N, C-alpha and C positions, 0 to 999 in steps of 0.2 A: 593902705593902712599905715598910719604914722605912729611914731612913738607916743605922741600926746594922746591919741585915740586909745591905744592899748592901756596906757597908764590911767586914763580917765575911767574906762570901763572897770578896770580892777579896783580903783579907789571907790567907785560907786557901789561895789559889791563886796568889799572886804568884810563887812559885818555879817555876811551870810555864811554860816558854816558849810552850807551845801555848794558854795561857789568853788569851782574847780576848772581845770583846763578845758574839759568838755563844754562846760557852760560858757566859758570865755569864747571859745570857737563858735558856739551857737549864737551868742550875742553879736559877735563880729561878722557872722555869716560867712565863715571860712572853714576849710577843713582843718583838722588838728595838725596834719603834716604841714600845711601852708603856715598855720599859726606858729608852729615850732621853728620853721625857717625864718619867718619874719621877726619873731621875738629874738632869735639868736642874732640876726643881722643888726637889730636896733639896740639890744641890751647885752649881747654876748653871754647869754644864759638861757636856760630852758623856761618855758612858760610856768611850770610848777615851781621852780626856784624863784622866779620873779614874784609870783603871788606870795610865796613864803617870805621873801625878803621885804615885800611891802607890808605884809601883816606884822612882821617883827619891827619894822621901822615905826609903824603906827603904835604898836604896843610899847616900844621904848619911849616914844614921846609922851604917851599917856602916863606911864610909870613916873617919868620925871616931873610931870605936872601934878603928881600926887594922887592919881586915880587909884581906887581900890583894885587889887589884882583880879577879883571876880568881874568887875566892870571892864577891865582891860581885856581879859580873855574874851568876853562877849563882844565888845566893840571891834576887836581885831579878827573876829570870825572863827575863833577856836570853839570846838564842840564842847569842851570842858576845861575847867581850870587846870586839871591834871595834864591834858595834852598841851595847853599853853605853857605850863611850867617846863615840861620836857623839851619842847621846841626852843624855848628861851635859853634853857641850860645848854642845849647843844650848840646854839649860836654864840652865846656870850660867855659860856664856861662857868656860870653861876646862876643861882636862883634869882627870880625877879626881885624878891624883897632884899636880898644881899646886894644886887646891882643898885637898887635905889639908895641903900645906905651908903655904899661906896661913892656913888655919884654926888650925893648930897654932902658928903664929908669933904669932897675935893674942893 
């Protein structure tokens, strides 16, 4: 299992709010413990954090492209706008709309 394969599977499934570590392991046909070791080896993080980081990276890009927050949360695989806003605030320290304003003002 290579870094590229793991990233590809995650990217293909980011929009699915039901996508999780268990489903990633099923798709890759490996155990969750093996997945955890392999992801840590390639990415120095856990599978859950990797999925979260990739969701937030996609969301950040979409926000900067001017996408509506509702669409961003859906495309990035969050179950609701509220859960997306909370995750974004935890990661960036500000609300998505404030982040967009700050970045466009810079």
